[in-house]
C-alpha positions as CSV (number, residue, x, y, z in Angstrom):
1,M,9.3,4.1,15.9
2,P,7.5,0.8,15.2
3,L,5.9,1.3,11.8
4,I,4.2,-1.2,9.5
5,I,3.5,-0.7,5.8
6,T,0.8,-3.0,4.4
7,D,-1.5,-3.6,1.5
8,A,-4.6,-5.8,1.2
9,Y,-6.3,-8.1,-1.3
10,N,-9.3,-6.9,-3.2
11,H,-11.5,-9.5,-1.5
12,E,-10.6,-8.4,2.1
13,K,-13.8,-6.5,2.8
14,S,-12.6,-5.1,6.1
15,V,-10.2,-2.8,4.4
16,A,-11.0,-3.0,0.7
17,K,-14.3,-2.3,-1.1
18,G,-13.9,-5.1,-3.7
19,D,-13.9,-2.5,-6.5
20,G,-10.4,-3.3,-7.7
21,I,-8.7,-0.6,-5.6
22,V,-6.7,-1.7,-2.5
23,P,-5.2,0.5,0.2
24,I,-1.6,1.0,1.1
25,R,-1.6,1.9,4.8
26,L,1.1,3.0,7.2
27,M,0.5,2.1,10.9
28,N,2.2,2.9,14.2
29,T,2.0,-0.2,16.3
30,K,2.5,1.7,19.6
31,T,-0.1,4.3,19.1
32,G,-2.5,2.5,16.8
33,K,-2.5,5.5,14.5
34,E,-3.0,4.7,10.8
35,I,-2.6,6.7,7.6
36,L,-3.9,5.8,4.2
37,L,-1.0,6.5,1.9
38,A,-2.4,5.4,-1.5
39,Q,-5.2,3.6,-3.2
40,V,-3.8,1.2,-5.8
41,R,-5.7,-0.3,-8.7
42,V,-5.2,-4.0,-9.2
43,P,-6.3,-5.9,-12.3
44,D,-9.3,-8.2,-12.1
45,V,-8.1,-11.6,-13.1
46,K,-9.7,-15.0,-12.5
47,D,-6.8,-17.3,-13.5
48,N,-3.7,-15.5,-12.1
49,S,-2.5,-14.8,-15.6
50,F,-2.1,-11.1,-14.9
51,R,-2.3,-11.1,-11.1
52,M,-0.7,-8.2,-9.4
53,D,-0.3,-7.4,-5.7
54,A,0.8,-4.0,-4.4
55,H,3.4,-5.6,-2.0
56,P,4.7,-2.4,-0.4
57,T,8.2,-2.5,0.9
58,W,10.6,0.0,2.6
59,D,13.8,1.1,1.0
60,R,16.9,0.6,3.2
61,T,16.8,4.2,4.6
62,G,13.2,3.9,5.9
63,R,12.2,7.0,4.1
64,Y,10.7,5.6,0.9
65,V,8.1,2.9,0.2
66,I,8.0,1.1,-3.1
67,F,4.9,-0.7,-4.3
68,N,3.3,-2.1,-7.5
69,G,0.2,-0.6,-9.2
70,Y,-1.8,-0.9,-12.3
71,D,-3.2,2.0,-14.3
72,D,-4.3,2.4,-18.0
73,N,-3.8,-1.3,-18.6
74,N,-0.1,-1.1,-17.5
75,R,1.7,-2.3,-14.5
76,G,3.9,0.2,-12.7
77,V,6.3,0.5,-9.8
78,Y,5.7,3.5,-7.6
79,I,7.8,5.2,-5.0
80,A,6.4,7.3,-2.1
81,D,8.5,9.7,0.0
82,L,7.3,9.3,3.5
83,Q,9.5,11.7,5.4
84,K,6.7,14.1,6.3
85,T,4.2,11.3,6.8
86,I,6.4,9.5,9.3
87,E,6.7,12.8,11.3
88,E,2.9,12.9,11.6
89,L,2.8,9.4,13.2
90,K,5.2,10.3,16.0
91,P,3.5,10.4,19.4
């Protein structure tokens, strides 16, 4: 199944609201179906001193997605189990 996992930059108004929260989305390129997996807070920095991008990536099994996030003034690495979600995207 042709799946893409993607994030966005805070300034990309077509998918983000510019409020410091960016979407992590899973898309099926054959069907065009899209699922919002998470909304990730990113820090508001002007000089890249504390810049953080979600950068979602698959684990080697294709079941989990790992991404960066920011909450309570701390950076974190998150893991999402997508086994059930992937089933929902099947045609």
